[in-house]
mmCIF file of the N, C-alpha and C atoms, coordinates in Angstrom:
data_MODEL
# 
_entry.id   MODEL 
# 
loop_
_atom_site.group_PDB 
_atom_site.id 
_atom_site.type_symbol 
_atom_site.label_atom_id 
_atom_site.label_alt_id 
_atom_site.label_comp_id 
_atom_site.label_asym_id 
_atom_site.label_entity_id 
_atom_site.label_seq_id 
_atom_site.pdbx_PDB_ins_code 
_atom_site.Cartn_x 
_atom_site.Cartn_y 
_atom_site.Cartn_z 
_atom_site.occupancy 
_atom_site.B_iso_or_equiv 
_atom_site.pdbx_formal_charge 
_atom_site.auth_seq_id 
_atom_site.auth_comp_id 
_atom_site.auth_asym_id 
_atom_site.auth_atom_id 
_atom_site.pdbx_PDB_model_num 
ATOM 1   N N  . MET A 1 1  ? -71.948  34.671 89.215 1.00 0.00 ? 1  MET A N  1 
ATOM 2   C CA . MET A 1 1  ? -73.087  34.204 88.740 1.00 0.00 ? 1  MET A CA 1 
ATOM 3   C C  . MET A 1 1  ? -74.346  34.968 89.027 1.00 0.00 ? 1  MET A C  1 
ATOM 4   N N  . ALA A 1 2  ? -75.200  34.832 88.056 1.00 0.00 ? 2  ALA A N  1 
ATOM 5   C CA . ALA A 1 2  ? -76.227  35.836 88.392 1.00 0.00 ? 2  ALA A CA 1 
ATOM 6   C C  . ALA A 1 2  ? -77.702  34.785 88.207 1.00 0.00 ? 2  ALA A C  1 
ATOM 7   N N  . LEU A 1 3  ? -78.584  35.295 88.649 1.00 0.00 ? 3  LEU A N  1 
ATOM 8   C CA . LEU A 1 3  ? -79.855  34.173 88.453 1.00 0.00 ? 3  LEU A CA 1 
ATOM 9   C C  . LEU A 1 3  ? -80.687  35.080 87.430 1.00 0.00 ? 3  LEU A C  1 
ATOM 10  N N  . VAL A 1 4  ? -81.322  34.348 86.397 1.00 0.00 ? 4  VAL A N  1 
ATOM 11  C CA . VAL A 1 4  ? -82.074  34.587 85.533 1.00 0.00 ? 4  VAL A CA 1 
ATOM 12  C C  . VAL A 1 4  ? -83.544  33.958 85.309 1.00 0.00 ? 4  VAL A C  1 
ATOM 13  N N  . LEU A 1 5  ? -84.597  34.580 85.295 1.00 0.00 ? 5  LEU A N  1 
ATOM 14  C CA . LEU A 1 5  ? -85.964  33.978 85.364 1.00 0.00 ? 5  LEU A CA 1 
ATOM 15  C C  . LEU A 1 5  ? -85.969  33.486 83.793 1.00 0.00 ? 5  LEU A C  1 
ATOM 16  N N  . LYS A 1 6  ? -85.977  32.025 83.661 1.00 0.00 ? 6  LYS A N  1 
ATOM 17  C CA . LYS A 1 6  ? -86.697  31.628 82.167 1.00 0.00 ? 6  LYS A CA 1 
ATOM 18  C C  . LYS A 1 6  ? -87.945  31.034 82.128 1.00 0.00 ? 6  LYS A C  1 
ATOM 19  N N  . ASN A 1 7  ? -88.523  30.840 80.855 1.00 0.00 ? 7  ASN A N  1 
ATOM 20  C CA . ASN A 1 7  ? -89.866  30.344 81.050 1.00 0.00 ? 7  ASN A CA 1 
ATOM 21  C C  . ASN A 1 7  ? -90.323  29.567 79.704 1.00 0.00 ? 7  ASN A C  1 
ATOM 22  N N  . ARG A 1 8  ? -91.292  28.880 79.916 1.00 0.00 ? 8  ARG A N  1 
ATOM 23  C CA . ARG A 1 8  ? -91.775  28.009 78.807 1.00 0.00 ? 8  ARG A CA 1 
ATOM 24  C C  . ARG A 1 8  ? -92.885  28.687 78.058 1.00 0.00 ? 8  ARG A C  1 
ATOM 25  N N  . LEU A 1 9  ? -93.184  29.848 78.415 1.00 0.00 ? 9  LEU A N  1 
ATOM 26  C CA . LEU A 1 9  ? -94.444  30.399 77.625 1.00 0.00 ? 9  LEU A CA 1 
ATOM 27  C C  . LEU A 1 9  ? -94.819  30.226 76.274 1.00 0.00 ? 9  LEU A C  1 
ATOM 28  N N  . LYS A 1 10 ? -93.685  30.164 75.372 1.00 0.00 ? 10 LYS A N  1 
ATOM 29  C CA . LYS A 1 10 ? -94.006  30.042 74.072 1.00 0.00 ? 10 LYS A CA 1 
ATOM 30  C C  . LYS A 1 10 ? -94.372  28.741 73.827 1.00 0.00 ? 10 LYS A C  1 
ATOM 31  N N  . GLU A 1 11 ? -93.530  27.573 74.254 1.00 0.00 ? 11 GLU A N  1 
ATOM 32  C CA . GLU A 1 11 ? -93.646  26.208 74.262 1.00 0.00 ? 11 GLU A CA 1 
ATOM 33  C C  . GLU A 1 11 ? -95.094  25.759 74.472 1.00 0.00 ? 11 GLU A C  1 
ATOM 34  N N  . LEU A 1 12 ? -95.632  26.291 75.777 1.00 0.00 ? 12 LEU A N  1 
ATOM 35  C CA . LEU A 1 12 ? -96.855  25.959 76.446 1.00 0.00 ? 12 LEU A CA 1 
ATOM 36  C C  . LEU A 1 12 ? -98.066  26.422 75.575 1.00 0.00 ? 12 LEU A C  1 
ATOM 37  N N  . ARG A 1 13 ? -97.804  27.495 75.092 1.00 0.00 ? 13 ARG A N  1 
ATOM 38  C CA . ARG A 1 13 ? -98.965  28.263 74.145 1.00 0.00 ? 13 ARG A CA 1 
ATOM 39  C C  . ARG A 1 13 ? -99.043  27.148 73.113 1.00 0.00 ? 13 ARG A C  1 
ATOM 40  N N  . ALA A 1 14 ? -97.682  27.147 72.286 1.00 0.00 ? 14 ALA A N  1 
ATOM 41  C CA . ALA A 1 14 ? -97.820  25.979 70.965 1.00 0.00 ? 14 ALA A CA 1 
ATOM 42  C C  . ALA A 1 14 ? -98.517  24.644 71.298 1.00 0.00 ? 14 ALA A C  1 
ATOM 43  N N  . ARG A 1 15 ? -98.106  24.058 72.493 1.00 0.00 ? 15 ARG A N  1 
ATOM 44  C CA . ARG A 1 15 ? -98.957  23.032 72.921 1.00 0.00 ? 15 ARG A CA 1 
ATOM 45  C C  . ARG A 1 15 ? -100.554 22.921 73.093 1.00 0.00 ? 15 ARG A C  1 
ATOM 46  N N  . ASP A 1 16 ? -100.747 24.314 73.707 1.00 0.00 ? 16 ASP A N  1 
ATOM 47  C CA . ASP A 1 16 ? -102.270 24.349 73.806 1.00 0.00 ? 16 ASP A CA 1 
ATOM 48  C C  . ASP A 1 16 ? -103.173 25.143 72.778 1.00 0.00 ? 16 ASP A C  1 
ATOM 49  N N  . GLY A 1 17 ? -102.163 25.437 71.579 1.00 0.00 ? 17 GLY A N  1 
ATOM 50  C CA . GLY A 1 17 ? -102.832 26.251 70.560 1.00 0.00 ? 17 GLY A CA 1 
ATOM 51  C C  . GLY A 1 17 ? -103.258 27.532 70.936 1.00 0.00 ? 17 GLY A C  1 
ATOM 52  N N  . VAL A 1 18 ? -102.908 28.143 71.809 1.00 0.00 ? 18 VAL A N  1 
ATOM 53  C CA . VAL A 1 18 ? -103.231 29.746 72.194 1.00 0.00 ? 18 VAL A CA 1 
ATOM 54  C C  . VAL A 1 18 ? -102.170 30.772 71.680 1.00 0.00 ? 18 VAL A C  1 
ATOM 55  N N  . ASN A 1 19 ? -102.779 31.639 71.325 1.00 0.00 ? 19 ASN A N  1 
ATOM 56  C CA . ASN A 1 19 ? -101.753 32.709 70.528 1.00 0.00 ? 19 ASN A CA 1 
ATOM 57  C C  . ASN A 1 19 ? -101.705 33.826 71.787 1.00 0.00 ? 19 ASN A C  1 
ATOM 58  N N  . GLN A 1 20 ? -100.885 34.456 71.638 1.00 0.00 ? 20 GLN A N  1 
ATOM 59  C CA . GLN A 1 20 ? -100.521 35.792 72.453 1.00 0.00 ? 20 GLN A CA 1 
ATOM 60  C C  . GLN A 1 20 ? -101.588 36.461 73.143 1.00 0.00 ? 20 GLN A C  1 
ATOM 61  N N  . THR A 1 21 ? -102.434 36.821 72.109 1.00 0.00 ? 21 THR A N  1 
ATOM 62  C CA . THR A 1 21 ? -103.587 37.553 72.713 1.00 0.00 ? 21 THR A CA 1 
ATOM 63  C C  . THR A 1 21 ? -104.512 36.627 73.680 1.00 0.00 ? 21 THR A C  1 
ATOM 64  N N  . GLU A 1 22 ? -104.816 35.698 73.010 1.00 0.00 ? 22 GLU A N  1 
ATOM 65  C CA . GLU A 1 22 ? -105.569 34.718 73.926 1.00 0.00 ? 22 GLU A CA 1 
ATOM 66  C C  . GLU A 1 22 ? -105.119 34.534 75.229 1.00 0.00 ? 22 GLU A C  1 
ATOM 67  N N  . MET A 1 23 ? -103.979 34.276 75.251 1.00 0.00 ? 23 MET A N  1 
ATOM 68  C CA . MET A 1 23 ? -102.985 34.130 76.735 1.00 0.00 ? 23 MET A CA 1 
ATOM 69  C C  . MET A 1 23 ? -102.904 35.471 77.400 1.00 0.00 ? 23 MET A C  1 
ATOM 70  N N  . ALA A 1 24 ? -103.064 36.522 76.841 1.00 0.00 ? 24 ALA A N  1 
ATOM 71  C CA . ALA A 1 24 ? -103.220 37.735 77.664 1.00 0.00 ? 24 ALA A CA 1 
ATOM 72  C C  . ALA A 1 24 ? -104.307 37.665 78.239 1.00 0.00 ? 24 ALA A C  1 
ATOM 73  N N  . LYS A 1 25 ? -105.545 37.531 77.487 1.00 0.00 ? 25 LYS A N  1 
ATOM 74  C CA . LYS A 1 25 ? -106.849 37.633 78.103 1.00 0.00 ? 25 LYS A CA 1 
ATOM 75  C C  . LYS A 1 25 ? -107.054 36.749 79.387 1.00 0.00 ? 25 LYS A C  1 
ATOM 76  N N  . LEU A 1 26 ? -106.432 35.681 78.780 1.00 0.00 ? 26 LEU A N  1 
ATOM 77  C CA . LEU A 1 26 ? -106.685 34.354 79.983 1.00 0.00 ? 26 LEU A CA 1 
ATOM 78  C C  . LEU A 1 26 ? -105.902 34.627 81.373 1.00 0.00 ? 26 LEU A C  1 
ATOM 79  N N  . ALA A 1 27 ? -104.814 35.471 81.137 1.00 0.00 ? 27 ALA A N  1 
ATOM 80  C CA . ALA A 1 27 ? -104.117 35.872 82.209 1.00 0.00 ? 27 ALA A CA 1 
ATOM 81  C C  . ALA A 1 27 ? -104.285 37.364 82.917 1.00 0.00 ? 27 ALA A C  1 
ATOM 82  N N  . GLY A 1 28 ? -104.965 38.229 82.206 1.00 0.00 ? 28 GLY A N  1 
ATOM 83  C CA . GLY A 1 28 ? -105.445 39.021 82.637 1.00 0.00 ? 28 GLY A CA 1 
ATOM 84  C C  . GLY A 1 28 ? -104.431 40.254 82.576 1.00 0.00 ? 28 GLY A C  1 
ATOM 85  N N  . VAL A 1 29 ? -103.555 40.258 81.465 1.00 0.00 ? 29 VAL A N  1 
ATOM 86  C CA . VAL A 1 29 ? -102.663 40.979 81.142 1.00 0.00 ? 29 VAL A CA 1 
ATOM 87  C C  . VAL A 1 29 ? -102.581 41.670 79.557 1.00 0.00 ? 29 VAL A C  1 
ATOM 88  N N  . SER A 1 30 ? -101.724 42.514 79.105 1.00 0.00 ? 30 SER A N  1 
ATOM 89  C CA . SER A 1 30 ? -101.824 42.794 77.770 1.00 0.00 ? 30 SER A CA 1 
ATOM 90  C C  . SER A 1 30 ? -101.000 41.893 77.046 1.00 0.00 ? 30 SER A C  1 
ATOM 91  N N  . ARG A 1 31 ? -101.265 41.920 75.694 1.00 0.00 ? 31 ARG A N  1 
ATOM 92  C CA . ARG A 1 31 ? -100.507 40.969 74.672 1.00 0.00 ? 31 ARG A CA 1 
ATOM 93  C C  . ARG A 1 31 ? -98.863  41.388 74.977 1.00 0.00 ? 31 ARG A C  1 
ATOM 94  N N  . GLN A 1 32 ? -98.629  42.636 74.882 1.00 0.00 ? 32 GLN A N  1 
ATOM 95  C CA . GLN A 1 32 ? -97.455  42.967 75.147 1.00 0.00 ? 32 GLN A CA 1 
ATOM 96  C C  . GLN A 1 32 ? -96.750  42.140 76.227 1.00 0.00 ? 32 GLN A C  1 
ATOM 97  N N  . THR A 1 33 ? -97.309  42.303 77.384 1.00 0.00 ? 33 THR A N  1 
ATOM 98  C CA . THR A 1 33 ? -96.627  41.472 78.553 1.00 0.00 ? 33 THR A CA 1 
ATOM 99  C C  . THR A 1 33 ? -96.522  40.442 78.244 1.00 0.00 ? 33 THR A C  1 
ATOM 100 N N  . ILE A 1 34 ? -97.243  39.624 77.697 1.00 0.00 ? 34 ILE A N  1 
ATOM 101 C CA . ILE A 1 34 ? -96.775  38.260 77.283 1.00 0.00 ? 34 ILE A CA 1 
ATOM 102 C C  . ILE A 1 34 ? -95.758  38.131 76.280 1.00 0.00 ? 34 ILE A C  1 
ATOM 103 N N  . SER A 1 35 ? -95.536  39.055 75.362 1.00 0.00 ? 35 SER A N  1 
ATOM 104 C CA . SER A 1 35 ? -94.418  38.948 74.489 1.00 0.00 ? 35 SER A CA 1 
ATOM 105 C C  . SER A 1 35 ? -93.296  39.094 75.183 1.00 0.00 ? 35 SER A C  1 
ATOM 106 N N  . LEU A 1 36 ? -93.338  40.288 75.993 1.00 0.00 ? 36 LEU A N  1 
ATOM 107 C CA . LEU A 1 36 ? -92.111  40.733 76.695 1.00 0.00 ? 36 LEU A CA 1 
ATOM 108 C C  . LEU A 1 36 ? -91.459  39.467 77.603 1.00 0.00 ? 36 LEU A C  1 
ATOM 109 N N  . ILE A 1 37 ? -92.332  38.899 78.343 1.00 0.00 ? 37 ILE A N  1 
ATOM 110 C CA . ILE A 1 37 ? -92.113  37.805 79.124 1.00 0.00 ? 37 ILE A CA 1 
ATOM 111 C C  . ILE A 1 37 ? -91.477  36.624 78.461 1.00 0.00 ? 37 ILE A C  1 
ATOM 112 N N  . GLU A 1 38 ? -92.340  36.418 77.387 1.00 0.00 ? 38 GLU A N  1 
ATOM 113 C CA . GLU A 1 38 ? -91.594  35.145 76.570 1.00 0.00 ? 38 GLU A CA 1 
ATOM 114 C C  . GLU A 1 38 ? -90.166  35.587 76.016 1.00 0.00 ? 38 GLU A C  1 
ATOM 115 N N  . ARG A 1 39 ? -89.817  36.919 75.468 1.00 0.00 ? 39 ARG A N  1 
ATOM 116 C CA . ARG A 1 39 ? -88.560  37.190 75.191 1.00 0.00 ? 39 ARG A CA 1 
ATOM 117 C C  . ARG A 1 39 ? -87.670  37.436 76.601 1.00 0.00 ? 39 ARG A C  1 
ATOM 118 N N  . GLY A 1 40 ? -87.913  37.488 77.460 1.00 0.00 ? 40 GLY A N  1 
ATOM 119 C CA . GLY A 1 40 ? -87.112  37.548 78.904 1.00 0.00 ? 40 GLY A CA 1 
ATOM 120 C C  . GLY A 1 40 ? -86.799  39.097 79.204 1.00 0.00 ? 40 GLY A C  1 
ATOM 121 N N  . GLU A 1 41 ? -87.636  39.854 78.604 1.00 0.00 ? 41 GLU A N  1 
ATOM 122 C CA . GLU A 1 41 ? -87.191  41.275 78.654 1.00 0.00 ? 41 GLU A CA 1 
ATOM 123 C C  . GLU A 1 41 ? -88.169  41.645 79.838 1.00 0.00 ? 41 GLU A C  1 
ATOM 124 N N  . TYR A 1 42 ? -89.223  41.049 80.454 1.00 0.00 ? 42 TYR A N  1 
ATOM 125 C CA . TYR A 1 42 ? -89.884  41.516 81.649 1.00 0.00 ? 42 TYR A CA 1 
ATOM 126 C C  . TYR A 1 42 ? -90.114  40.418 82.587 1.00 0.00 ? 42 TYR A C  1 
ATOM 127 N N  . THR A 1 43 ? -89.921  40.617 83.751 1.00 0.00 ? 43 THR A N  1 
ATOM 128 C CA . THR A 1 43 ? -89.996  39.671 84.933 1.00 0.00 ? 43 THR A CA 1 
ATOM 129 C C  . THR A 1 43 ? -91.577  39.915 85.394 1.00 0.00 ? 43 THR A C  1 
ATOM 130 N N  . PRO A 1 44 ? -92.298  38.939 85.270 1.00 0.00 ? 44 PRO A N  1 
ATOM 131 C CA . PRO A 1 44 ? -93.715  39.032 85.967 1.00 0.00 ? 44 PRO A CA 1 
ATOM 132 C C  . PRO A 1 44 ? -93.776  38.953 87.465 1.00 0.00 ? 44 PRO A C  1 
ATOM 133 N N  . SER A 1 45 ? -94.699  39.642 87.821 1.00 0.00 ? 45 SER A N  1 
ATOM 134 C CA . SER A 1 45 ? -95.018  39.568 89.529 1.00 0.00 ? 45 SER A CA 1 
ATOM 135 C C  . SER A 1 45 ? -95.425  38.168 90.002 1.00 0.00 ? 45 SER A C  1 
ATOM 136 N N  . VAL A 1 46 ? -95.265  37.533 90.938 1.00 0.00 ? 46 VAL A N  1 
ATOM 137 C CA . VAL A 1 46 ? -95.739  36.242 91.563 1.00 0.00 ? 46 VAL A CA 1 
ATOM 138 C C  . VAL A 1 46 ? -97.128  35.973 91.161 1.00 0.00 ? 46 VAL A C  1 
ATOM 139 N N  . VAL A 1 47 ? -98.045  37.089 91.309 1.00 0.00 ? 47 VAL A N  1 
ATOM 140 C CA . VAL A 1 47 ? -99.388  36.974 90.729 1.00 0.00 ? 47 VAL A CA 1 
ATOM 141 C C  . VAL A 1 47 ? -99.685  36.547 89.309 1.00 0.00 ? 47 VAL A C  1 
ATOM 142 N N  . ILE A 1 48 ? -98.778  37.385 88.453 1.00 0.00 ? 48 ILE A N  1 
ATOM 143 C CA . ILE A 1 48 ? -99.202  37.099 87.106 1.00 0.00 ? 48 ILE A CA 1 
ATOM 144 C C  . ILE A 1 48 ? -98.516  35.806 86.717 1.00 0.00 ? 48 ILE A C  1 
ATOM 145 N N  . ALA A 1 49 ? -97.412  35.505 87.323 1.00 0.00 ? 49 ALA A N  1 
ATOM 146 C CA . ALA A 1 49 ? -96.474  34.154 87.157 1.00 0.00 ? 49 ALA A CA 1 
ATOM 147 C C  . ALA A 1 49 ? -97.608  32.823 87.276 1.00 0.00 ? 49 ALA A C  1 
ATOM 148 N N  . MET A 1 50 ? -98.240  33.134 88.411 1.00 0.00 ? 50 MET A N  1 
ATOM 149 C CA . MET A 1 50 ? -99.171  32.069 89.170 1.00 0.00 ? 50 MET A CA 1 
ATOM 150 C C  . MET A 1 50 ? -100.550 31.931 88.259 1.00 0.00 ? 50 MET A C  1 
ATOM 151 N N  . LYS A 1 51 ? -101.019 33.099 87.772 1.00 0.00 ? 51 LYS A N  1 
ATOM 152 C CA . LYS A 1 51 ? -102.036 33.059 86.704 1.00 0.00 ? 51 LYS A CA 1 
ATOM 153 C C  . LYS A 1 51 ? -101.692 32.405 85.442 1.00 0.00 ? 51 LYS A C  1 
ATOM 154 N N  . ILE A 1 52 ? -100.451 32.653 85.132 1.00 0.00 ? 52 ILE A N  1 
ATOM 155 C CA . ILE A 1 52 ? -100.240 32.044 83.666 1.00 0.00 ? 52 ILE A CA 1 
ATOM 156 C C  . ILE A 1 52 ? -99.869  30.753 83.934 1.00 0.00 ? 52 ILE A C  1 
ATOM 157 N N  . ALA A 1 53 ? -99.444  29.942 85.042 1.00 0.00 ? 53 ALA A N  1 
ATOM 158 C CA . ALA A 1 53 ? -99.157  28.788 85.138 1.00 0.00 ? 53 ALA A CA 1 
ATOM 159 C C  . ALA A 1 53 ? -100.732 28.065 85.503 1.00 0.00 ? 53 ALA A C  1 
ATOM 160 N N  . GLN A 1 54 ? -101.533 28.979 86.174 1.00 0.00 ? 54 GLN A N  1 
ATOM 161 C CA . GLN A 1 54 ? -103.251 28.144 86.088 1.00 0.00 ? 54 GLN A CA 1 
ATOM 162 C C  . GLN A 1 54 ? -103.572 28.053 84.839 1.00 0.00 ? 54 GLN A C  1 
ATOM 163 N N  . VAL A 1 55 ? -103.482 28.785 83.883 1.00 0.00 ? 55 VAL A N  1 
ATOM 164 C CA . VAL A 1 55 ? -103.890 28.920 82.583 1.00 0.00 ? 55 VAL A CA 1 
ATOM 165 C C  . VAL A 1 55 ? -103.561 27.585 82.059 1.00 0.00 ? 55 VAL A C  1 
ATOM 166 N N  . PHE A 1 56 ? -102.420 27.296 82.166 1.00 0.00 ? 56 PHE A N  1 
ATOM 167 C CA . PHE A 1 56 ? -101.655 25.943 81.496 1.00 0.00 ? 56 PHE A CA 1 
ATOM 168 C C  . PHE A 1 56 ? -102.022 24.580 82.505 1.00 0.00 ? 56 PHE A C  1 
ATOM 169 N N  . HIS A 1 57 ? -102.534 24.728 83.320 1.00 0.00 ? 57 HIS A N  1 
ATOM 170 C CA . HIS A 1 57 ? -102.803 23.696 84.510 1.00 0.00 ? 57 HIS A CA 1 
ATOM 171 C C  . HIS A 1 57 ? -101.246 22.991 84.613 1.00 0.00 ? 57 HIS A C  1 
ATOM 172 N N  . GLU A 1 58 ? -100.455 23.987 85.127 1.00 0.00 ? 58 GLU A N  1 
ATOM 173 C CA . GLU A 1 58 ? -99.106  23.358 85.026 1.00 0.00 ? 58 GLU A CA 1 
ATOM 174 C C  . GLU A 1 58 ? -98.370  23.978 86.596 1.00 0.00 ? 58 GLU A C  1 
ATOM 175 N N  . PRO A 1 59 ? -97.746  23.221 87.443 1.00 0.00 ? 59 PRO A N  1 
ATOM 176 C CA . PRO A 1 59 ? -97.096  23.923 88.606 1.00 0.00 ? 59 PRO A CA 1 
ATOM 177 C C  . PRO A 1 59 ? -96.188  25.291 88.085 1.00 0.00 ? 59 PRO A C  1 
ATOM 178 N N  . LEU A 1 60 ? -96.037  26.188 89.089 1.00 0.00 ? 60 LEU A N  1 
ATOM 179 C CA . LEU A 1 60 ? -95.276  27.249 88.587 1.00 0.00 ? 60 LEU A CA 1 
ATOM 180 C C  . LEU A 1 60 ? -93.948  26.916 88.050 1.00 0.00 ? 60 LEU A C  1 
ATOM 181 N N  . GLU A 1 61 ? -93.428  25.881 88.733 1.00 0.00 ? 61 GLU A N  1 
ATOM 182 C CA . GLU A 1 61 ? -92.034  25.524 88.490 1.00 0.00 ? 61 GLU A CA 1 
ATOM 183 C C  . GLU A 1 61 ? -91.927  24.906 87.004 1.00 0.00 ? 61 GLU A C  1 
ATOM 184 N N  . ASN A 1 62 ? -93.066  24.378 86.323 1.00 0.00 ? 62 ASN A N  1 
ATOM 185 C CA . ASN A 1 62 ? -93.115  23.807 84.822 1.00 0.00 ? 62 ASN A CA 1 
ATOM 186 C C  . ASN A 1 62 ? -93.098  24.675 84.076 1.00 0.00 ? 62 ASN A C  1 
ATOM 187 N N  . VAL A 1 63 ? -93.494  26.117 84.473 1.00 0.00 ? 63 VAL A N  1 
ATOM 188 C CA . VAL A 1 63 ? -93.393  27.231 83.615 1.00 0.00 ? 63 VAL A CA 1 
ATOM 189 C C  . VAL A 1 63 ? -92.179  28.498 83.693 1.00 0.00 ? 63 VAL A C  1 
ATOM 190 N N  . PHE A 1 64 ? -91.904  28.507 84.757 1.00 0.00 ? 64 PHE A N  1 
ATOM 191 C CA . PHE A 1 64 ? -90.862  29.532 85.193 1.00 0.00 ? 64 PHE A CA 1 
ATOM 192 C C  . PHE A 1 64 ? -89.803  28.941 86.038 1.00 0.00 ? 64 PHE A C  1 
ATOM 193 N N  . ARG A 1 65 ? -88.523  29.202 85.573 1.00 0.00 ? 65 ARG A N  1 
ATOM 194 C CA . ARG A 1 65 ? -87.301  28.385 86.598 1.00 0.00 ? 65 ARG A CA 1 
ATOM 195 C C  . ARG A 1 65 ? -86.197  29.719 86.466 1.00 0.00 ? 65 ARG A C  1 
ATOM 196 N N  . LEU A 1 66 ? -85.645  29.495 87.684 1.00 0.00 ? 66 LEU A N  1 
ATOM 197 C CA . LEU A 1 66 ? -84.328  30.435 87.719 1.00 0.00 ? 66 LEU A CA 1 
ATOM 198 C C  . LEU A 1 66 ? -82.972  29.773 87.229 1.00 0.00 ? 66 LEU A C  1 
ATOM 199 N N  . VAL A 1 67 ? -82.371  30.126 86.413 1.00 0.00 ? 67 VAL A N  1 
ATOM 200 C CA . VAL A 1 67 ? -81.154  29.785 85.832 1.00 0.00 ? 67 VAL A CA 1 
ATOM 201 C C  . VAL A 1 67 ? -79.905  30.483 86.106 1.00 0.00 ? 67 VAL A C  1 
ATOM 202 N N  . GLU A 1 68 ? -78.824  29.743 86.693 1.00 0.00 ? 68 GLU A N  1 
ATOM 203 C CA . GLU A 1 68 ? -77.685  30.607 86.787 1.00 0.00 ? 68 GLU A CA 1 
ATOM 204 C C  . GLU A 1 68 ? -76.720  31.089 85.529 1.00 0.00 ? 68 GLU A C  1 
ATOM 205 N N  . VAL A 1 69 ? -76.691  32.120 85.185 1.00 0.00 ? 69 VAL A N  1 
ATOM 206 C CA . VAL A 1 69 ? -75.724  32.398 83.944 1.00 0.00 ? 69 VAL A CA 1 
ATOM 207 C C  . VAL A 1 69 ? -74.257  33.277 84.375 1.00 0.00 ? 69 VAL A C  1 
ATOM 208 N N  . GLU A 1 70 ? -73.469  33.057 83.826 1.00 0.00 ? 70 GLU A N  1 
ATOM 209 C CA . GLU A 1 70 ? -72.271  34.186 84.090 1.00 0.00 ? 70 GLU A CA 1 
ATOM 210 C C  . GLU A 1 70 ? -72.486  35.399 83.551 1.00 0.00 ? 70 GLU A C  1 
ATOM 211 N N  . GLU A 1 71 ? -71.810  36.406 84.648 1.00 0.00 ? 71 GLU A N  1 
ATOM 212 C CA . GLU A 1 71 ? -72.100  37.907 84.386 1.00 0.00 ? 71 GLU A CA 1 
ATOM 213 C C  . GLU A 1 71 ? -71.149  38.202 83.283 1.00 0.00 ? 71 GLU A C  1 
# 
């Protein structure tokens, strides 16, 4: 079993009516970074993950979670 970081970025952005560009500005990263995180192709640093959670006014665990997957 391996652990994979899953996220709710797309869902939370839709809830708050924020596009990727706006989210990137609020989190201090590029739009491409937001896109890569949403697709699971990039694991953000702890600092970036915490900034994103703060933008949504959510605990970190409500935005990002570790999920076990079979290898």
